N, C-alpha and C positions, 0 to 999 in steps of 0.2 A: 424709590424702593424703600420699604420699611426696614428697620434695624434687624428684626427677626429673620426676614427673608434674606437680607444680605449675609447674615451670619450662617444661615443654612446653605446658601450658595458657596460661601467660602469653605465651609466644612466639607461639602460635597466635592469641591474642587481639589482640596487637599487629599481626600480619599482617592480620587481619580488619578492624581499626580503620583501618589505612592504606588498605586496598582500598576500604572504605566511604567514606572521606574523598575519595579520588580519584573514585569513582563519583558522589558528590554534587556535586563541583566540575564534573565533565563534564556532569552533568545541568543544572546552573544555566547553563552556557555554551550549552547547546543548547535552552534553554527557548523555546517557541513563543509567539507573540503571542496574547493572549486572543481567544476566539471572536467577541467584539463587533467586532473589527477584521478579520474575515475578508475583507471586500471589498477592503481595502487589500492583503492578501496575494495575492489572486487576480490583481491587475493589477500586481504588483510589477515595476518597471522595472529594479531593480538586478540585474545579471546574476549576481553571486555568490550572492545570497540567493534569487533565482528558481530557481536550479539546485541547491538544497540537497538535493533528493531524487535527484539524478543518481547512479545506482548505480556509475558509473565514477569518481566523485569520491572523494577520500581520505575514509576513515571519519570523521575529525575535522571535516570540512566538511558531513557529511550530518546530516539530522534523525534522531534516534534516540530511541525510546521503550523499547527493550529492549537488553540487552547482546548478545543473539543476533541472527543474521541473519533478516530477514523481507522479504517483498515485498508491496506494496500492490496489491490487485486491485480492479477495479470489477465487481461481480457483475451480469451481464446475462443475459437469457433470450432464446432464439431460437425462433421458431415454425417450422412446417414449410416456410414460404416463405423463410426466412432473414432475416426482419425482427427487429430487436433491440428488446427491451422491458426496462423497469426491474423489472417484477414477474413472478412465476412464472405468473400467470394470463394473461400476455401481453395486458394491457389498457392499459398505459401505455407508449407508444412512447418509445424513447430519444431525447432532444432534441439531436441532433447536427447538425441543419441549420444551416449558416453563412449569415449575411446576404450575405456575399460571400466569395470564396475566400481572401482574405488577412486576414480578421478573426477575432478570438477569439470564443468563445461568450459570450453574455450571462451575467452573474453568476447570474441565477435558474436558468438551465439547468445551469450548473456545479454549483450547490448541490444540485440534484436528483441529479446523477451522483455527487457526493461523499457523498450519503446512502447510497450502495450500496458504499462502499469498506470493505474489511476487510484486515487484515494477516494473512498466512499465513506460518508459520515452519517448514513441513515442507521439509526439504532437497531432496527429489526434485522437489517442486512448484516451489520457488524456481528451481532450475536449469532446469527445463523452461520456465517462464514467461519467464525472462530470456533464454533462448536462442532464442526464437521469432523468426523473421525478419519483416520488415515485411509481406511477402506473406501471412503467416499471420493478419494482423490485418484486421478488417473495414475496407473502404475509407473509410466515413464516420468511423470512429474515427481512422484515420491522419490524415485531413484536419483534423478538429477538434482533436486532441491536438497537432498540429504548431504550431498558432497559439494554443493556450490553455495558458499556463504551469502552471496547477493540475492539468492532466491529462497533461502531457508524460511524466512518469515513473510514471504509473499504468498498470496492465496490465489490459485487458479479459479477463474470464473468462466465456466464453459457455456457459451451461447449456442443454442440449437435454433436454426432458422432466425437468427438475429434476436433471440429472446432468452431470458433467464428468469426463473421464478424461485423465490425462497425467502424465508423470514417474513412472510406476509407482504412481500413486495414483488413487483414485476419490473424487470429492466429490459427496455428495448434498445437495441444498438442501431444508431443512425449514423451513416458515414459523414454526414454534414453536422448534425447537432451533437453527436456523441452519445452518451448514455442518458436515457430518459427513464426516470424512476417514477413508478406509480404504485398505489396500493393494489395488491392482488385481489 
């Protein structure tokens, strides 16, 4: 290898090493508490930590698992009457009923909802989901999410007949393959 090529390779290797080091440091700082401590996270009273998923917060304060942008959605299914379900067969109603208007959902119900959370990193979908107004969300979702920190920054994605369309994309729900995204 010629001298110029070797110098270019060494320079590129240094840049990559520096970038990886910074990424590793950032990842350690953003590490999430182990799953065994989930119940502690769900009722976290500390305002800075409870809002770490706030999309309007500075990126250094948000929980991140990827270097690219993504949005966390709760996959829900809607039947012909507009009732929300956790499963595509519409047999498991979404557990959003509150004991009283100002209380959070019980942890067991929150866990069931969090089992349906996925991250989506398609730009058109991210923009569409984040730009929806409160009026576009189901009433029961707005009420429950307002008093339940673990749901506050999750976005419901309501599938009708295993399909959702928005942001120039179509998402098909497949029980084996998961979410299949295509251009609308």
